[in-house]
N, C-alpha and C positions, 0 to 999 in steps of 0.2 A: 504494500500500500504506500502511496505517495501522499504526503501532506502538502497542500498549497496554502500559503498564508498571504492574505491581502492586507495591505496597509493603506490607510486613507489619511491624508494630511488636511486638517481643517484648522485654519487660522481663526482665533477668537480675538476680535478687536473691539474697541469702543468706537462709536460713531466718529468722534473727533480724531481718531487715529487713521481714518481712511483718507485717501487723497481727495482733492476737490471734486473730480469727476465721479468717483465712487460715492462720495457723500451726496452729491446732487442726484445720483441715480437712486440711492436708498430713500432720500427725501421725496422723490417723485413716486416711488412705490408706496410710501406711507400715505401720501396725498391721494393716490389712486384708490386706496381703500374706500374713499368717499363715493366712488363710482360703482361700488359693488351693489348688486341686487341680491341680498341675503335674507329674504323674507322668512325662510324656514329655519336655517341654522343660526342666523344672527352672527355668523362668523365671516367677517369681511376681509378679503384678501386683495392686495394690490400688487402689481408687477410693473417694472419699468425695464426696458431694454435699451442698450446703447448699440447703435448700428456703426458699421465701419466708417461712415462719413461723419460720425459724431452726433447724428440726429437721435432723438429719444422717442420711443413709442411706449405708451402705457396700456395696461389691461387691468381688468377687475373681474372677480368671479361673478357669474350670473347663474342664479338658481332658477329652478322650475318645479312646479308641483309634481311633475313626473321626473324624479331625481336623475335618472340617466341623461336627461336632456340638458342639464346645466353644463357649464363649462368653467374650468379653473382660470384664474387670473393669468397664469403663465402662458397658457395656450391662447387666450384671447389676445394677449400682447404679441405673441409670436405669429399667429395667423394674420393679425392686422399688419404687422411689419412685412410679412411675406407677400400679402396681397397688394400692398402699396409700394413697397421698395424691394422687389424680388432680386435686384442686383446687389443689394447690400447685405453683407454678413452681419450676424449678431456677434458682438464682442463681449458683452456682459449682460447679466440679468440680475435685478434685485427684487426681492420678495419681502413683503411686510403683511402683517395681519393684526386684526383687532377683533375683540368680542364685545359684549355689552358693557364690560368693565373698562375697556380701553385697549391700547396696544398691548400685545402679548409680551410676556416677560422673556420666554425662551423663543429663539428663532424657529419658525416653521419651515419645513422642508417640502419641496415639490413632491406631489404624489408620483407613483410609478408611471402613469400615463404621461404626465408632464416631463418627467425625466427622459422618457423615450423620445418625446417630441424634440426636446432640447438637444438630445444626442444626435438625432437625425439632422438638425440644423448644423451642428458641429461637423458632421460627416459631409453634408452638402457643400460647405464652404471650406472644408479642410483646415479648420482652425478651432482651437478651444474657446469655450465661452466661460468667462469668469462668473461664478455664482456668488451672490451676496445675500445672505439670509438675515433679516433684521429682527431683533427682539430688544426690549428695553434693557436687558442685561448685557447686550453686546451684539456684534455682527459676526456671523460665521462666514468665512470667505474660503471658497475652494477654487482652484485654478481651472477646473474643467468639470463638466457634469459627469464625466467618467469616474470622478472621485465619489460621486453619489450613486453610480450605477456601474460598479466595477466589472461584473460579469454581464456585459451588455450584448444585445442582439442587434447586429448591423448587417448591411448588404453582404459583407464578407462572410458572415455566418451561414449564408445560404449557398455558398460555393463549395 
């Protein structure tokens, strides 16, 4: 038997330790929580993307009474960016969330579906996407979504 050990590097920083572009992205994700439609869960999630040309695109979770028909903040931002700026790679994504008590203390991480979509964008443009996950206790920063999805399924997996 062979044992394979995976190691994930997550940087834990305070908001003020981020560079200006990263801080701006996180602040946009926090503001994007206002655009959430979370009638059922009351859990508002906002996402902000930085594109290769420096442009920013935001997204927010959108719920529906038929739960599978809703969409996460990360995917609303990515799909909006791809529909409007298909020639621009995504270089970074920030995610923030709040509940009825306010912004969450611990950073929330993208769901598995969102991780797969972000990975597909990394593969499409052949460059990593920095992921910034905000909580009032600090920001988790990973250099690529592969750090959140280490045993990933990509085109290569089908060959």
